[in-house]
N, C-alpha and C positions, 0 to 999 in steps of 0.2 A: 447857271446864268441864263436868263431867258433868251437873250439875243445872240447867244454864242454861235448857233448854227448860221444865222443870218450874217454875222460879222465874218465868219470864216469863208462863206460863199462870196461875199463882196470882196474880201481880201484876195482870194484866188483869182477872181475875174479881173480885178484891176491889175494885179501883178502880171498875169499872162498877157493882157492887152498891152501893158507897158513894155514887156519883153519883146512881144512880136512887132511892136511899132518900130523897133530898131534902136531904142534907147540903150545907152550903156547900162550894164547890169546894176552897178552901184546907184545910178540915177533912178532906174526903174524901181528898185527896192525902196529907196528913200521917198520917191513920189507916192508909192503905195502906202507907206507908213503915214505920210502926211495926209493923204486922202482919208485913211481910216481915222486919224486923229480929228480931222475937221468934221467928218460925217457923224461920228459916234461919241466924241468927247467935247469938241468945241473949246472956246476960251482962247487965251493968249498963247502965242507960240514963242514967247520970250525964253522959255526954258530950253529951247532947242540950241541956242547959242551957248548957254552955260553947259549943257550936256556935252556938246562937242569939245569944248575947252577942257572939261574934266577928263574926258576920255584920252585926249592926246597930251595932257599935261602929266605925262608919265615917262620916267627915264627908260622904261622897258622897251619903248618903241624904237629907241635909237639903235638897238642891236639888229633890227631887221635890215636897214639899208647897208649896214656894215657887213653882215653875213652875205647879203646879195652881191656886194662889191667883191668880196673874197671869191665867191663862186664865179662871177663874171671874169675875174682875172684868170682863175684856173681854166675856165672854158676857152678863153681867147689865147692863152699862151701855149697851147699844144701839148699839155700834159697827158691828154687822153691817149696819144700814140705810145708814150712811155708806159702808161698803165697797162694797156693791152699787150704790148710786147713783153712786159714783165710777168703778166699773168699766164701767158701761154705755157711756159715750161713748168709752172707751178700746178696747174690743174688740167692742162691739155692731155695728160697721160691717163686720165680716168675715163671710164665709159661715158661718152658724150663729147669728148674732145674739146674743140674750140667753143662749143655751146656753153660749157662751164666757164670758159674765159669771158664770155659775154656777161654772165651773171657776176663773177668776181670783180671784173674791172668796173662794172656799173656800181657795185656796192662800194668799192674804194673811191670811185669818182664822186659818188653821192655824199660820202663823208667829208668831201672837200668842197662841194659846190652847193648842196642843199636844194638843188633844182632838178625836178624830174625831167622837164623838157630839155634842159641843157645836157643832162646825162644821156637821155635817149638819142638826141641829135649827135652828140660827140661820139659816143661809142658805136652808134649805128653807122655813121660815116666811115669809121675806122674798120669795124669788124665785117660788114657786109661784103666788101670786095674779096676779103680773104676767104670767107665762107663760100661764096659763089665759085671762086677759083678751085676750091677743094671739093665741090659738088655736095655740100651739105644740104639736107632737106630744107627746102625754102620756107615752109610754114614754121618749122621749128626754129629756124634762124630768126625769122621776123618776129615770131611770138616771144622768144626769149629776150630779144632786145627791147621790145615794147614793155614787157613785164619787168625786166631788169631796170629799166629806166625809172619805174615807179619807186624804186628804193630811195630815190633822191629826196623824198619827203618823209620817209620813216627814219632812216639812219641820220642822226644829227650831224651838223646843224640843219634845222628844218624851219622854213618860213611858216608853214601851217601851224607848227607847235607854238611859234611866237604869237601868231594871231589868236590862236585858241587861248593861250595863257593870259595874254593881255585882256581878252574879252571876259574870261571867267574869273580873273584875279588869281591865277595859279602860278607857281614858280616856274619860270622858263627853264632854269637849270635842271629842275627835277623832271620836267617834261622831256628835255633832251636826253637825259640819262635813261628815262623810261623807254625811249625808243630804241635803245641799243639792243637788248635781248630780242624783242619782237622783230627788229630788222635783221638780226643774224639768223633768227629762226626762219623767217621768210626766205632768206638767201639759201639756207640749208634745204628747205622744202623744194625750192625751185631746182636746185642742183640734184636733189634726190629724184625728182620727177624726170629730169633729163637723163640721168643715169639709168633709171628703170626702163624708160622707153627705148633707150639706145641698146640695152641688153636684149630686150624683146624683139627689136627690129634693127639689126646692125647696119642696114642700108641707110639709116638716117644720118649716121656719122661715119662715112666711109674711111676716114683717115684719123688715126689717133697718134698724138705726139709720143715720141720715144723719150724715156727718161735720160736726161743729160745733166750731171751734177754741176758742170760749169755754167750751163744755161740757168739752172735754178739759182745759183749763187749770184749771177749777174742780174737775174730778175729781182731777187731780194734787194740787191744794191740799188736798183732803179726805184724801188718802192720806198726806200728809206726817207728821202726828203718829204714826200707827201705823207708818209706814215708819221714822221716827226711833227708835221703841221697838225695832223688830226689829233695826235696825242697831246700836243700843247693846248689845243682848244678844249677838247673834252676833259682832259686830265685836270686842267686848271679850274674847270667848273665843278667837277666831281669832288676834288679835294678842298674846295672852298678858297682857292688861291685868287680867283678872279670871278667877277659877275659875268653873266652871259654877254653883256655889252662890252666889258673889258676884254673878254676872250675873243669876241668878234673883231675888235680892233687889233689884237695880237695876230689873229688869223689873217686879216687883211694885209698887214705888214709882212707876215710870213709868206703869203702867196706872192706878193710883189718881189720879195727877195728871191724866192725859188724861180719865178719867171725870169727875173733879171739874170740869175745864175745860169740858167739854160739859154740865155740870149734869145728869149722868145717874146720879150715885151718891148714894144715901141710906143711912141706917143699916140699913134692912131688907135692901137689896141687899148691903151690906158684911157683915152678919151671915150672910146666906145663903151668901155666897162662903166664909166661914170654916168654916161647918158642912159644906158640900159638900166642901171640901178635906179636912177631918178624916175624914169618912166614907169618901171614896175612898182616902185614904192608908191607913186602917185595913184596908180590904178588900185592897189590894195587898200590904201587909206580912203579912197573914194567909196569903195565897197563897204568899208567899216563905218563911214559916216552914214551912208544910206541905211545900213542895217541897224544902226543905233536909233535912227528915227523910228523905224518900224518897231524895234524892241520897246521903245518908250511908249508908243501907242498901245502895244499889246499888254505891257505891264500895267498901264493905267486902267485898261479894261479887265485886268486880272485874268486874262486868257491862259497864260502858262500856269498860274496858280490853280485856276479852276480845273484844268486838265489833270494836273498832278493830284489834286485833292480827290477828283472823281475816280482816278485810277486806283489811288490808295484805298478809298472807301469801298470800291466795288470788289476788292479782294482779288483783282487780276494778278496772276502769277507774274513776277517780274521777268522771268524768262520769256514769257509770251510778249511782254512789252518790248523787251530787247529785240526779239525776232521781228516785231512790227517796225521798229526803228531801223533795223538793218534793211528790211524790204523797202522802207521809205527812201533810204539813201541809195539803194540800188536803182530805184525808179528815177529819182531826181538826177543821179549821176549820168543817166543816159541823155539828159536834155540840157543841163547847165554845167558850167565848169566847177571844178572841185572846190575852189575857194568860196565862190558865191554860194554853193550848196551848203557849205559849212556855216557860213555867216547867216544864211537864211534860216537854218533850222535850229541853231543854238539857243535863241531866245525861248523856244518851246521845249526842245528835247533836254537841255541841260538841267533846268529846274525839275523836270520829271524824273530824270535819272538820279538826281541827288535825293529826291523825295523817296525813291525806292531803295536808297541805301548803297548805290554804286559809288566807287571811288572816282574822284574828279580827274586824277592823273591817269588812271586806267581808262576812263572814258575818252580822254584826249587821245590816247593811243588808238582806240577804236575809231574815233572820228577820222584820224589821219589814215588809218587802214581803209576806211570807206572811201576816202578821197583817192587813195591809190587805185582802188577798183574802178572809180569813176574815170580815171585816166585811160583805161583800156576797154571800156564798154562803149559800143556804138550807140547812137550815131555821132556823138560829139566827143569821144575819147581823144584827148589831145595827143597822147603818145602814139596812138594809131596813125594819126595824120603825119606826125613827125617821121615815123619809120616809113610810111608810105612815100613821103616826099623824098626821103634819102634813098630808098631802094628803087623807086620808080616802078614798083610792082602794083598790082591791083589792090585796092583797099580791102577787098574781101579776103585776100590771102593773108593779110596782116591780122584781120579780125579772127579768122579761123585758127591762126597760129597762137593768138593771145587767149582765146577762150579757155583752154585747159588751165592757164595760170589764174584766171578769174576764179575757177573752182578751188585752186590751191589757196588763194587769198581768203575765200569764204571758209575753207576748212581751218585756216589759221585763226580766223575770227572766232570760230567755235572753240578752238583750243584755248584762246585767251579768255573766253567766257568761263570755261570750266577750270582754268588754271590762271587766275588773274595775277598771281604772284610773279609770273613771267615778266609782267610789265612793272609791277610796283615794288618788287623786292629790292632792286638796285637803288632806286631813289630813296628808299627808307634807310639804306646804309649810309647815305650822305649825312643824315642827322647824327650819326655816331662818330 
């Protein structure tokens, strides 16, 4: 395409000007798409209204606010304290002590909230006082909580999986199930790193918990309600008993029942959960609208198709293309939030990856993993700011503590590239 270079330059300039002007990201992306449409295509804009109606006239979007509401109830009813206390006797006996508790409690909380920011904020506020009191290494403590919080968007339910699935037309249920093994693998790698460093340098974890059978039994007992909730949500999706939307409704009711049973839910918390759900849903849908406008302009100009055709005809190895896309996400993740980064890149990267023969569910897992990395890479990694605010420590301490976990996530990305079955085997069993 003759004007491809010019269009890309104009697009980047307008987008960065819009972002630096202070516009909301969704508005900035939509404005950029609109300007590209008017400058290079022209004609009527009547299709924009029809496009937005077609996008949101889908039952799949209703699962997003329901899962958000479930997570907000779990976040506000104080279940984080029980999770942390229950995890201490289970994994605190291993090399790394309470640092393992950070990862395990974050993983379990992630499976009931679906939010990385809520996971990092909740578990950070609970764990940091205990870790400081026992003289744990500060950087390891901060880094493990920032990284553990990212599990909130890989271990289902996950809002980014819903957005990705609705955007590309993929099954939300399969995407959820696809995130199970990669999420568990990432959890294992985090804990293996902590154990290895602790064995090499015992001063990092000065106190290790002693095994106590009674404490272990009580810990498992405390995990049963939240474990049952997770099993109901994911199990009903995996076995085809419920759609993701129906499972989200069941999960929301289950979270309310558990919170009420623990006497942790009042009207103020319930109202706050509703308002937070509405606010976050509105923000996400605004980003979706803006990105759809840009995607329409790019599609009419055949930019994604042209890039895909050029890559295929040039004979570029798909491994190199994958590496370049990972680098693109690493750079973008340093400057814009994870959701906007995903929506901004999908119109171009998704057709390209499908043209090269990659699996759409596998690519969804990769995109979410890149979003996790974006949450702990400076200067705008949101989990870094959450942990810094909770701990009152210097941001540089949080960054230095989180950097080794970025390397672990990149290594996990490589593992998923060479062994894609880790992500796609379990969803394929759903068909059987």
